[in-house]
N, C-alpha and C positions, 0 to 999 in steps of 0.2 A: 318210601321214602323214610326213614326213622327218623324221629323229632331231633336226636344228637347229631344227625348228622348236618341237617339243614341248622343248626345252630354253630356249625364250625363257620358255615357261609355268610348267618347273618353276623357271627362275631367278627367277622372278617370286614363285612361293608361297617360296620359301626367303629372300628379300631382305625377304618383308613377315611372315615365321611368327608372330615376336611379336605384329605387331598383329592379325594374321589369328585367329591364338586367342585373345587377348581380346577378340573382338569376338564371333566364331561360332566359339566353339569347337562339335564334334560336329556343326557343321552340312559341307554340301558348298560348295565353291566352283565357281564357272563360271567361269575364265581362257580368254581368248582373249588370245595376243598378249599383250603389260603391262597388260590390262585384266582386274580385278574386274568381272565382269557380273552377281554377284548371289551370296547363300549361301541354299541349299534344305534344306529337312528331310532331303530323299530324293536319293538319287543320281536316279531316272528323274525326277525335279520338275527338276532342275536340266539333265538332259540335254534334255528335253523343250523349258525354256526356252529354249536354247542354239539350236535346231533351230529355234524361233519368229524367233530374234533372224536367225541366220545360215544357214539353211537344213541337208539334210543333209550338204551338200557343204563340203569344206574342214575346218580342224580345230578341236579343242573338247575344253579339258583339264578334267576333271570330279576335284576332288580332294578328299576328306575331310580337313580340318582336324585331325590329332591330334597329340601328341607320339611 
């Protein structure tokens, strides 16, 4: 996973932080590129959903929404 690619997901999270915290506080966000693909109660559920959508290759970013 290249640093530049992960920066896209982190930038998306930072740019949408307030909205994400209001809508999904305490959840794990599955972000790929500049798209939120869901909010999950556990990191494992977020990762499993990511694997279902994108397979095991490629990049996924699972981020817990917190301040």
